Every structure is written in C-alpha cells, then in structure tokens.
C-alpha positions as CSV (number, residue, x, y, z in Angstrom):
1,M,155.6,79.9,122.2
2,Q,157.6,83.1,121.8
3,N,154.6,85.2,122.7
4,T,154.1,83.1,125.9
5,Q,157.8,83.6,126.8
6,L,157.6,87.3,126.3
7,M,154.5,87.6,128.5
8,F,156.3,85.6,131.2
9,K,159.3,87.9,130.9
10,K,157.1,91.0,131.2
11,R,155.5,89.7,134.4
12,L,158.9,89.0,135.9
13,V,160.7,92.2,135.0
14,T,159.3,94.3,137.9
15,F,160.2,91.5,140.3
16,Y,163.7,91.3,139.0
17,Y,164.2,95.0,139.4
18,A,163.7,94.7,143.1
19,L,165.5,91.4,143.5
20,Y,168.6,91.9,141.4
21,F,171.0,93.6,143.8
22,S,170.1,91.3,146.7
23,M,170.2,88.1,144.6
24,F,173.6,88.6,142.9
25,A,176.8,89.0,144.9
26,V,179.1,90.7,142.5
27,C,182.7,89.8,142.6
28,S,185.4,92.5,142.6
29,N,188.0,93.3,139.9
30,T,185.4,93.7,137.2
31,I,186.8,93.9,133.7
32,L,184.6,95.5,131.0
33,A,184.1,93.3,128.0
34,E,185.2,94.2,124.5
35,S,182.8,96.0,122.3
36,A,180.2,93.9,120.5
37,A,179.4,94.0,116.8
38,I,178.4,97.3,115.2
39,P,175.0,98.2,116.8
40,K,171.9,99.0,115.0
41,L,170.1,102.3,115.6
42,S,166.4,102.4,116.4
43,G,164.2,105.1,115.1
44,S,161.4,104.5,117.5
45,S,161.6,108.1,119.0
46,E,162.5,111.5,117.7
47,F,163.8,112.6,121.1
48,V,165.9,109.7,122.3
49,R,167.5,107.0,120.2
50,L,168.5,103.5,121.3
51,S,171.6,101.8,119.8
52,A,172.2,98.1,120.4
53,P,173.0,94.8,118.6
54,D,169.9,93.5,116.8
55,K,168.9,90.8,119.2
56,M,169.3,93.1,122.2
57,L,167.6,96.0,120.5
58,D,164.4,94.0,120.0
59,F,164.4,92.8,123.6
60,L,165.0,96.3,125.1
61,Q,162.4,97.9,123.0
62,E,159.8,95.6,124.6
63,Y,160.4,97.1,128.0
64,I,162.0,100.5,127.5
65,K,159.5,103.2,126.8
66,L,161.0,106.1,124.9
67,P,159.5,109.6,125.1
68,E,156.9,110.6,122.5
69,E,157.1,114.3,123.4
70,P,160.0,116.7,123.9
71,F,161.5,117.0,127.3
72,A,160.3,120.0,129.4
73,N,163.9,121.0,130.1
74,N,167.4,119.7,130.3
75,M,166.9,118.5,133.9
76,A,164.0,116.3,132.8
77,Q,166.1,114.9,130.0
78,R,169.1,114.1,132.3
79,A,166.8,112.4,134.8
80,F,165.2,110.3,132.1
81,L,168.6,109.2,130.6
82,H,169.9,108.4,134.1
83,R,166.9,106.2,134.9
84,V,166.9,104.4,131.6
85,K,170.6,103.6,131.9
86,H,169.9,101.8,135.2
87,E,166.9,100.0,133.8
88,I,168.9,98.7,130.8
89,I,171.6,97.4,133.1
90,E,169.0,95.6,135.2
91,L,167.1,94.2,132.2
92,L,170.3,92.8,130.7
93,A,171.2,91.2,134.0
94,T,168.0,89.1,133.8
95,Q,169.3,87.8,130.5
96,G,172.7,86.9,131.8
97,Y,174.7,90.0,130.8
98,F,176.4,91.4,133.9
99,S,179.1,93.5,132.3
100,P,177.2,95.9,129.9
101,V,178.6,99.2,128.8
102,V,175.8,101.8,128.5
103,T,177.0,105.2,127.2
104,L,175.2,108.4,126.4
105,D,176.1,110.3,123.2
106,K,174.4,112.8,120.9
107,Q,173.7,112.7,117.2
108,T,172.7,115.6,115.0
109,L,169.4,115.1,113.3
110,N,167.4,117.8,111.6
111,K,169.8,120.4,112.9
112,T,169.1,119.3,116.5
113,E,171.1,117.1,118.8
114,T,169.3,113.9,119.8
115,P,170.6,111.8,122.8
116,V,171.7,108.3,121.8
117,I,171.8,105.5,124.4
118,A,174.5,103.1,123.1
119,V,174.4,99.6,124.6
120,D,177.2,97.0,124.5
121,P,175.8,94.0,126.4
122,G,179.2,92.4,127.0
123,P,179.7,88.7,127.4
124,L,176.9,86.3,128.2
125,A,177.5,84.7,131.6
126,H,177.5,80.9,131.8
127,I,177.0,78.6,134.8
128,Q,180.2,77.6,136.4
129,S,179.0,75.4,139.3
130,V,175.8,74.1,140.8
131,R,175.2,73.0,144.4
132,I,171.8,71.6,145.5
133,E,171.4,70.7,149.1
134,F,168.6,69.5,151.3
135,Q,167.9,69.8,155.0
136,G,165.0,68.7,157.2
137,S,163.3,65.4,157.7
138,I,163.9,64.4,154.1
139,V,167.6,63.9,154.8
140,D,166.9,61.0,157.2
141,D,164.0,59.5,155.1
142,E,165.4,56.5,153.3
143,T,162.5,56.4,150.9
144,Q,163.4,59.8,149.6
145,Q,167.0,59.3,148.7
146,D,166.4,58.0,145.2
147,K,164.1,61.0,144.6
148,I,166.8,63.4,145.7
149,K,169.2,61.8,143.2
150,K,166.6,62.0,140.5
151,W,165.9,65.7,141.3
152,R,169.6,66.6,141.2
153,K,170.0,64.7,137.9
154,A,167.0,66.4,136.4
155,W,168.1,70.0,137.4
156,P,168.0,71.9,134.1
157,L,170.7,74.5,134.7
158,S,173.8,72.4,134.2
159,V,177.4,73.7,134.1
160,G,178.2,75.4,130.9
161,K,174.7,76.6,130.0
162,P,173.9,80.3,129.6
163,F,172.5,81.8,132.8
164,R,169.1,83.6,132.7
165,S,167.2,84.8,135.7
166,A,163.8,83.5,134.6
167,E,165.2,80.0,134.1
168,W,166.9,80.1,137.5
169,E,163.7,81.1,139.2
170,E,161.7,78.5,137.4
171,A,164.2,75.7,138.2
172,K,164.0,76.5,141.9
173,A,160.2,76.7,141.8
174,V,160.0,73.3,140.1
175,L,162.4,71.7,142.6
176,L,160.4,73.1,145.5
177,S,157.1,71.8,144.1
178,Q,158.7,68.3,143.6
179,V,159.8,68.2,147.3
180,S,156.4,69.5,148.6
181,Y,154.3,67.2,146.4
182,K,154.3,64.4,148.8
183,K,154.9,64.3,152.6
184,F,156.6,67.7,153.0
185,A,153.8,70.2,152.8
186,A,155.8,73.0,154.4
187,A,159.0,72.7,152.3
188,S,160.7,76.0,151.6
189,I,163.8,77.5,150.0
190,A,166.3,78.0,152.9
191,K,169.0,79.5,150.8
192,S,169.3,80.8,147.2
193,E,172.4,82.3,145.8
194,A,173.5,83.1,142.2
195,V,177.1,84.5,142.7
196,V,178.3,86.4,139.6
197,D,181.9,86.5,138.6
198,K,182.0,89.4,136.1
199,E,185.7,88.8,135.2
200,D,185.1,85.3,134.0
201,A,181.4,85.8,133.0
202,G,180.4,83.0,135.2
203,V,177.7,82.3,137.8
204,A,177.9,79.9,140.7
205,L,174.5,78.5,141.8
206,H,173.6,77.4,145.3
207,V,170.2,76.4,146.5
208,V,169.2,74.8,149.8
209,I,165.7,73.2,150.2
210,D,164.4,72.7,153.8
211,S,161.8,70.0,153.6
212,G,160.4,70.6,157.1
213,P,158.7,67.6,158.9
214,V,156.5,65.0,157.3
215,F,152.9,66.0,157.3
216,Y,149.9,63.7,158.0
217,F,146.3,64.3,157.1
218,G,144.0,65.2,160.0
219,E,140.3,65.8,160.2
220,L,138.2,67.6,157.6
221,E,137.0,71.0,158.6
222,I,134.0,71.8,156.2
223,T,132.4,75.1,155.7
224,G,129.6,76.2,153.4
225,L,127.1,73.3,153.8
226,E,123.5,74.2,154.2
227,R,121.4,71.4,152.6
228,Y,123.8,68.5,152.6
229,D,125.3,66.3,155.2
230,P,129.1,66.4,155.8
231,E,129.2,62.7,155.3
232,M,128.6,63.4,151.6
233,I,132.0,65.2,151.3
234,E,133.7,62.6,153.6
235,N,132.8,59.8,151.1
236,Y,134.6,61.6,148.3
237,R,137.8,61.9,150.2
238,P,140.6,59.7,148.6
239,F,142.7,59.7,151.8
240,R,142.1,58.9,155.5
241,K,143.2,60.5,158.7
242,G,146.8,59.6,159.5
243,E,148.0,59.0,155.9
244,P,151.0,61.0,154.7
245,Y,150.3,64.2,152.9
246,S,150.0,64.1,149.1
247,E,149.3,67.1,146.9
248,E,148.0,64.6,144.2
249,L,145.4,63.3,146.6
250,M,144.4,66.8,147.6
251,N,143.9,67.7,143.9
252,R,142.0,64.5,143.3
253,F,139.7,65.4,146.2
254,Q,139.0,68.9,145.0
255,T,138.4,67.6,141.4
256,A,135.9,65.0,142.6
257,L,133.9,67.6,144.5
258,Q,134.0,70.0,141.6
259,N,132.7,67.4,139.2
260,I,129.4,66.8,141.1
261,P,126.6,69.2,140.4
262,H,125.9,70.0,144.1
263,F,128.7,72.6,144.4
264,G,129.6,75.6,142.3
265,N,132.9,76.6,144.0
266,V,135.2,74.2,145.9
267,S,138.4,74.9,147.8
268,V,140.6,72.3,149.5
269,S,143.7,73.2,151.4
270,I,145.8,72.0,154.3
271,D,147.1,73.8,157.3
272,P,150.9,74.2,156.7
273,A,151.8,75.0,160.3
274,E,154.6,72.7,161.3
275,S,153.2,72.5,164.8
276,K,150.3,70.6,163.4
277,H,152.2,68.3,161.0
278,K,151.2,65.1,162.8
279,A,147.5,65.7,162.1
280,S,147.1,68.7,159.8
281,P,143.5,69.8,159.4
282,V,142.2,69.7,155.8
283,Y,140.0,72.8,155.1
284,V,137.1,72.3,152.6
285,T,135.1,75.3,151.6
286,V,132.1,74.8,149.3
287,T,129.4,76.9,147.7
288,E,126.2,75.0,147.1
289,T,124.3,75.4,143.8
290,K,120.6,75.5,143.3
291,S,119.3,71.9,143.6
292,Q,117.0,72.1,140.6
293,R,117.8,73.4,137.1
294,I,116.5,73.2,133.5
295,A,119.0,73.3,130.7
296,V,118.3,73.7,127.0
297,G,120.9,72.9,124.3
298,G,121.6,72.0,120.8
299,G,124.4,70.8,118.5
300,F,125.3,68.9,115.4
301,S,127.2,65.6,114.7
302,S,127.6,64.0,111.3
303,N,126.6,60.7,113.0
304,N,123.1,61.7,114.1
305,G,122.7,65.1,112.5
306,A,121.3,68.2,114.2
307,R,120.3,68.0,117.9
308,A,118.1,69.8,120.3
309,E,117.5,68.8,123.9
310,V,116.0,69.9,127.2
311,N,117.3,68.5,130.5
312,Y,115.7,68.8,134.0
313,S,117.7,67.8,137.0
314,D,117.3,67.8,140.8
315,H,120.5,67.2,142.8
316,N,118.7,66.9,146.1
317,F,116.0,64.4,145.1
318,L,113.9,63.3,148.1
319,D,116.2,65.5,150.3
320,R,118.9,62.8,150.1
321,A,121.3,64.6,147.7
322,W,120.5,62.0,145.0
323,N,120.8,63.0,141.4
324,F,117.5,62.9,139.5
325,R,117.5,63.6,135.8
326,T,115.0,63.7,132.9
327,L,116.2,64.2,129.4
328,L,114.4,64.8,126.1
329,R,116.8,64.8,123.1
330,L,115.7,65.1,119.5
331,E,118.2,64.3,116.8
332,Q,117.6,63.8,113.1
333,K,118.4,60.0,113.3
334,R,117.7,59.4,117.0
335,Q,115.1,60.6,119.5
336,T,115.5,59.8,123.2
337,F,113.6,60.2,126.4
338,F,115.3,59.2,129.6
339,T,114.6,59.5,133.3
340,G,116.7,58.1,136.1
341,V,118.2,58.6,139.6
342,N,121.7,58.0,141.0
343,T,122.6,57.7,144.6
344,L,125.8,59.2,145.9
345,P,128.9,57.1,146.5
346,N,129.3,55.6,150.0
347,E,132.5,55.3,151.9
348,N,133.4,52.3,149.7
349,N,133.0,54.3,146.4
350,I,129.9,52.4,145.5
351,Y,126.7,54.0,144.2
352,Y,123.4,52.7,142.6
353,A,121.5,53.9,139.5
354,L,117.9,53.3,138.3
355,G,116.7,54.4,134.9
356,A,114.1,54.1,132.2
357,S,114.2,55.2,128.6
358,L,112.3,55.3,125.3
359,Q,114.3,55.6,122.1
360,R,113.6,55.6,118.4
361,T,116.4,55.4,115.8
362,D,116.4,55.6,112.0
363,I,119.9,54.7,110.8
364,A,121.0,52.9,107.6
365,D,117.3,52.2,106.6
366,L,116.7,50.4,109.9
367,V,114.1,51.8,112.3
368,T,114.2,50.7,115.9
369,V,111.9,51.6,118.8
370,R,113.1,50.5,122.2
371,Q,111.8,50.6,125.7
372,R,114.2,49.9,128.4
373,A,114.5,49.8,132.3
374,D,117.7,49.1,134.1
375,A,119.3,49.0,137.6
376,A,123.0,49.2,138.2
377,R,125.6,48.9,141.0
378,I,128.7,50.9,140.2
379,Y,132.1,51.0,141.9
380,Q,134.1,54.0,140.8
381,T,137.5,55.6,141.6
382,H,139.3,58.4,139.9
383,N,140.6,56.1,137.1
384,M,138.6,52.9,137.3
385,Q,134.9,51.7,137.1
386,W,133.3,48.4,137.7
387,Q,129.6,48.2,136.9
388,Y,127.0,45.4,137.3
389,S,123.6,46.0,135.8
390,L,120.4,44.3,135.0
391,N,118.2,45.6,132.2
392,W,115.0,44.7,130.5
393,Q,114.2,45.9,127.1
394,R,111.7,45.5,124.3
395,E,112.7,46.4,120.8
396,E,110.8,46.7,117.6
397,K,113.0,46.3,114.6
398,R,111.7,47.6,111.2
399,P,114.3,47.0,108.4
400,D,113.3,48.5,105.0
401,G,112.5,45.7,102.6
402,A,112.5,43.0,105.2
403,L,110.2,41.5,107.9
404,N,109.6,43.5,111.1
405,Q,110.5,41.8,114.4
406,T,109.8,42.4,118.1
407,V,112.5,41.3,120.5
408,E,112.4,41.1,124.3
409,A,115.4,40.4,126.6
410,L,116.3,40.5,130.3
411,A,120.1,40.9,130.2
412,F,122.8,41.0,132.9
413,D,125.8,43.2,132.1
414,W,129.3,43.5,133.5
415,R,131.5,46.4,132.5
416,Y,135.1,47.3,133.5
417,R,136.9,50.5,132.4
418,Y,140.3,51.8,133.4
419,H,142.0,55.0,132.2
420,L,145.3,56.6,133.0
421,V,145.6,59.9,131.0
422,D,147.4,63.2,131.5
423,D,144.3,65.3,130.8
424,H,140.7,64.1,130.7
425,V,139.7,66.6,128.0
426,N,142.8,67.0,125.8
427,I,144.7,63.8,126.1
428,R,148.4,63.7,125.0
429,R,149.7,60.7,126.9
430,G,147.8,57.8,128.3
431,N,145.5,54.8,127.7
432,I,141.9,53.7,128.2
433,S,140.9,50.1,128.4
434,E,137.3,48.7,128.4
435,L,135.8,45.3,128.7
436,R,132.1,44.4,128.6
437,V,130.3,41.1,129.0
438,G,126.5,40.8,128.8
439,G,123.8,38.3,128.0
440,G,120.5,36.8,128.5
441,L,118.8,33.4,128.8
442,E,115.7,32.2,126.9
443,S,114.5,30.6,130.1
444,V,114.6,34.0,131.9
445,F,112.4,36.5,130.0
446,S,114.6,36.6,126.8
447,D,113.7,35.4,123.3
448,Q,117.1,33.7,122.8
449,D,120.2,32.6,124.7
450,F,123.1,35.0,123.9
451,L,126.4,36.2,125.4
452,R,128.1,39.4,124.1
453,L,131.8,40.0,124.6
454,Y,133.4,43.3,123.8
455,G,136.8,45.0,124.3
456,R,138.2,48.4,123.4
457,Q,141.7,49.8,123.8
458,Q,142.9,53.4,123.2
459,N,146.5,54.7,123.5
460,W,148.0,58.2,123.1
461,W,151.8,58.9,122.7
462,P,153.3,62.4,122.6
463,V,155.6,63.2,119.7
464,G,158.0,66.1,120.0
465,K,156.7,69.1,121.9
466,R,153.1,69.2,120.6
467,D,152.2,66.3,118.4
468,V,150.2,63.2,119.3
469,F,150.0,59.7,117.9
470,Y,146.8,57.8,118.6
471,L,145.9,54.1,118.2
472,R,142.4,52.6,118.8
473,G,141.2,49.1,118.5
474,E,138.0,47.3,119.4
475,A,136.6,43.8,118.9
476,G,133.3,42.1,119.8
477,Y,131.6,38.7,119.4
478,T,128.1,37.6,120.3
479,L,127.8,33.9,121.1
480,A,124.3,32.8,119.9
481,S,122.8,30.4,117.4
482,S,121.7,33.4,115.2
483,R,121.3,37.1,115.4
484,F,117.5,36.9,115.4
485,G,115.8,37.4,118.7
486,I,118.7,39.6,120.0
487,P,118.4,43.3,120.6
488,Q,120.5,45.6,118.4
489,E,122.4,46.8,121.5
490,Y,123.9,43.3,121.8
491,L,124.9,43.1,118.2
492,F,127.5,45.1,116.1
493,R,127.5,47.7,113.4
494,A,130.4,49.9,112.3
495,G,131.0,53.1,110.4
496,G,131.2,56.8,111.2
497,I,133.0,58.8,114.0
498,Q,134.9,56.7,116.5
499,S,134.7,53.8,114.0
500,V,135.5,53.7,110.3
501,R,135.3,57.1,108.8
502,G,134.5,57.5,105.1
503,Y,131.3,55.5,105.5
504,D,127.9,56.5,106.9
505,F,127.2,56.0,110.6
506,L,126.5,52.3,111.3
507,S,126.3,51.5,107.6
508,I,128.6,48.5,107.9
509,G,126.9,45.3,109.1
510,V,124.5,42.7,107.8
511,R,122.1,43.4,105.1
512,E,118.4,42.7,105.7
513,G,116.4,43.9,102.7
514,N,117.6,47.4,102.1
515,A,118.7,48.0,105.7
516,T,121.9,47.4,107.6
517,V,121.4,45.5,110.9
518,G,123.7,44.4,113.6
519,G,125.8,41.3,113.2
520,R,127.5,39.0,115.7
521,V,131.2,40.0,114.9
522,L,133.0,43.3,115.1
523,A,136.6,44.4,114.6
524,T,137.8,48.0,113.9
525,G,140.9,50.1,114.4
526,T,142.3,53.6,114.0
527,A,145.8,55.1,113.6
528,E,145.8,58.9,113.8
529,Y,148.6,61.5,113.9
530,T,147.8,65.1,115.1
531,H,150.1,68.0,114.6
532,W,149.3,71.1,116.7
533,F,150.3,74.3,114.8
534,M,149.3,76.4,117.7
535,R,148.1,75.8,121.2
536,N,144.4,75.3,120.2
537,W,144.6,74.5,116.5
538,G,145.9,71.4,114.8
539,A,145.6,69.1,111.8
540,A,145.2,65.3,111.8
541,A,145.8,62.5,109.3
542,F,144.2,59.1,109.9
543,V,143.5,55.6,108.7
544,D,140.5,53.6,109.9
545,A,139.8,49.9,109.1
546,G,137.4,47.3,110.2
547,S,134.2,45.4,109.6
548,A,131.0,44.0,111.2
549,A,129.3,40.8,110.0
550,D,127.3,37.9,111.1
551,T,130.3,35.5,111.1
552,I,134.1,35.8,111.0
553,E,134.1,34.2,107.5
554,D,131.7,36.9,106.3
555,M,133.9,39.8,107.4
556,D,135.0,42.1,104.6
557,L,137.6,44.8,105.3
558,F,136.4,48.4,105.0
559,L,139.2,51.0,104.8
560,G,138.8,54.7,105.3
561,Y,141.5,57.4,105.4
562,G,141.7,61.2,105.3
563,A,142.7,64.3,107.2
564,G,141.0,66.9,109.4
565,V,141.1,70.0,111.5
566,R,141.3,69.9,115.4
567,W,140.3,72.7,117.7
568,R,140.7,72.6,121.5
569,S,137.6,74.4,122.6
570,P,136.8,75.2,126.3
571,A,134.2,72.4,126.2
572,G,136.5,69.9,124.6
573,P,138.2,69.1,121.3
574,F,136.3,69.5,118.1
575,A,137.1,67.4,115.0
576,L,136.2,68.2,111.4
577,D,137.4,65.4,109.1
578,L,137.3,64.7,105.4
579,A,137.5,60.9,104.8
580,R,137.5,58.7,101.8
581,G,135.9,55.2,101.9
582,H,138.3,53.1,99.9
583,K,135.7,50.5,99.0
584,T,133.2,53.0,97.6
585,G,135.6,55.8,96.6
586,T,133.2,58.4,98.1
587,F,134.2,61.3,100.4
588,R,132.4,62.1,103.6
589,V,132.7,64.9,106.1
590,H,132.6,64.0,109.7
591,F,132.1,66.6,112.4
592,S,131.8,66.0,116.2
593,M,133.2,66.8,119.6
594,I,135.8,64.2,120.5
595,V,134.6,62.2,123.6
596,N,137.1,59.5,124.7
597,F,135.2,58.1,127.7
C-alpha cells in the first residue's frame, strides 16, 4: 500500500508544482514556526547535503535529486541551490506544511566546504472549515436531496484533520464522480478553493459542484460494423431512448459488448454537450474480430487431472452472427466432445441454444459413457438467468465389481441463477443463488419417473481492508422410487474442489461393488477465511462438511479442513489447498482455478 501511495504522489508532484500558487490563497501576517526537532543529515551526495527531520528527509529524498558530480562553477551551484529551495517549499506544501524554513549553510568535509540545505517543515496545517455547495438542476431535483446530504456526510476531509493536497484532489474527484454517475453527465467543479492561514496553520476548504442539466439517452450512433447488423448491438443495450443518463448502464452496455467474441475493442461514450442533454447521442465504436478461430489449451486440476483441449468456433455461423462451437477436451478422468450453436439475444434478452455431446468419465471406480442432445431457451440479464431446456441422454454405467447398466431419459430442466457481486473474477462482497429443477417420466422416453431438486447459495463478506469471509451451502434431493434407471447427472456425489476437500473427487456417495455412484440426497457446506498479504497473494483457512447418500437416514457426515495459498492471476484466482479428511485422516492437495459461476 505504501508503494502505491508513493507512486501516486510521484505522478501528482509535477501537477502540484504548477497548481500550488493558484490553488492556495495565502493569508498575510505570516509567522514562521518554531524550529522542529534536531534534524538528521543525509549522506546521499558528496556535493550537497540535505538536513531535515527523519520523516521529512525520507519524503524529500524521493523527489529531490542531488548532484552526483561537482558543479561546473559557483554560478551553477547557486542556481541549483536556489531551484531546490523552491522545490522543497512546493513539495512540503503538498503535504500540508505551508510555513517551512529552508536555509543554506556550509559544512567542512574533507577540507572542503559542502553546501547544506537545512529544512524545518514548520507546523502541519489542519482543516479549519469545509463548505460544499451545489448548483444547477440538482438543486431543484427533489430526488437528489437525500444524496446531497449523504455526499456531504461522507466527505472525508472533516474539520480537524491534517490537510494534504493529494487527499483534497481525490475528495473532489470522488464527489464529482458521484454527482455525474446518474443523470448529470456534464457535472463539473465550478469553484475550488483551499485558503491557507499560515499564522494559525489552518486551511479553509470550499468547493462548488455545478451539476448542469439532466441528461437523457438518445439514439445509438454505431461505427466499425462490417459483417454484423446494428440490431445486434441494439439488443445488448440495457437502456432505451428517453431514459435518464446512468454511468452504470453505460458501463454495463460496454461490458456486455466486450464479453461477446464478435468484437475485439469496444468504446461506449455519450455526447456531454449541454445543448443535447434532452436526447444525447450514445457513440458506440467497435472493432470486429475474425469470425473463425481455433484455440489449443491445457491445464491441470486435482479433480480431473491434466487437461488438453482444442476448440473451434465460428461467431458468424450461417452469416447470422450465431456462435457455433466444437470442443474436444481430454482429461485424465474425463474426456468430452461437444458441438453446439447459440443464437444472439433478442430485444427481450432471450436466446436459444442447441447442443450435442459425447462424454466418458472414470471417477471413483465408476466408468460412465454418455451421449446427450439438448435444446434450451435462455433469458439472461447482467445478474440473472432463467433457463428452460429439454435434453435426451443415454448413459452406460460400469461400476467396478457391480452390474453394468444402460439408462435412457428425456428430461425437462428449469434453472434460475442470480448473482450480485462487486467483481465477477475476484469477489470480495456479494452473493450467488441458484435453483434447479429437472425430471423425466417413464411414459415419455425415460426408464423411470424422477424429479431432481437442487439449490446452492454462496456469500462473500469483506473483513477489514483486504480479507474475505466466504460461506457456501448446497442441498439436493431426487424424488424417485430408487436410484436405478436415473442418469448420474440427476443423482449426487460429493468430494473434491467446490465440495468437501480432503476427499477424492466425487468419492462420497453410494457404494456399488468397488465403485462410488450417485445417491438421491446431497448436502455440503464450506466456511473459508482468506487473508490477502499483498494485492495478489493470500492465504486461506477452511472447513468443509457434507455427505451424499441414497436416503437421508444413510447420510454420514464427512468433514474436511485445511489451509491453502491464493493467487489472483490475470485469468482469475488460483487455489492450492492442503486438506485433511477427518474421517480417513489422510491429507490431499487440491489445485484449481476458482470458478464461482
């Protein structure tokens, strides 16, 4: 955090040099402060030495470059000392010291006189008063009055706090962004004053925000399209013409366009001209990507082992901008071939999907071979998804030490998912809820009547400035006379990542011979605490518990606990965990990329 602050200070120093004299109105009758504690001398240069209190010396040395070679002549030396004196005064002003005493002296070293720049920063200025005023349409907008009160209350630079220029600039920028976030796209700072009273070491703050008029969305003006119809972009727009401006909706619009594979670069902006505020055009600029691509990849997960895959996609299938995809993925415990096509969302956020797959798994001494075809209707917004699907599947189940079975089912599925999170990749606050209902009838191309119910809830809470506490719970129940005749997808097993760590992947379930197969009941949960030592590195401690069985009476609690390392990679967070299965006493290593959706 300190490094980040110093980098921020470095970027602002040049700005403050130019801004300082115009920003601060200096009161008269200045009284120099008493001398500070005995300063510390710096030995960073043989030709000029810097003397200042410890905390000031470290700060000044970050920005003051002392000469590394002798001065050419006395005139060059005097010019350097004069310039550095003014730089020090300006630097100290950014930190709230407006009455520094900077003197030039000489010290005899090695029989030569070395110039010494002695710095007494003087008293640190504190905020004496704060005035935050608003003008423009926001003043007469009744819906904004509570927000204005909230903004004033949340103003971070309260009376009595030390004044620093960086914090003053940041506070104004945050306030302006809050005003312009909704409705007032052309909001600006009409007045900004930080009046310094050197005598009392105080600063009076005054800022006036001009909201300007209320802006309303106008027509889209799209550039960059070659292969695709503008209607495609229109359907992703989360607002309509005539609605009040919202930066959140603009960001959501841009994110939605960036997330589809048709475009490489996307820019969404509004015309901030006040003359167009009643119907401000929305400019959308896109760069189309190649419609066909082949991707090759690999990876490793402790659930399914090493992975290699090849993926072919066509994002302009049949010249309709549909997404066609064919995937071959080879994992140690699972091999998958899939092909399918998705349409694009229409103006009602609805799209359709068709797919077919062939998959073989060998997990916990159970081999399954499944052929599947499905069709789905999906309604999706930025944080919600409703899905209805119909799928047919044929599954061969080969448990080690038990009878082989072949199962067929035509199942109807309904799925609902809702998420509200602060960051889709690295979540610190939020929740995800999911409900699924699916089943089949023996009278309609299924070997048995069954109804599967499933629910999952995930919650994240921030702790302090960096840490996160996470809770997960899931439960499922399949209503049927028995588990026989039901595909494994509609039954339950537990164990491994995103389940009960400390046990092998899907090793908790019902025993058939030497194999573990799915049962009709599931319940698992997780409590995890992550402490981030740095921005991208952290450590987690966790407890998992749960079970899967054929009946509720047969459920036996499996407990796993341990700790692990977290790394926020550009592709998403990675987890490396060491977990102990309480029932077996064995330790297992779990490694994967964390996927919460």
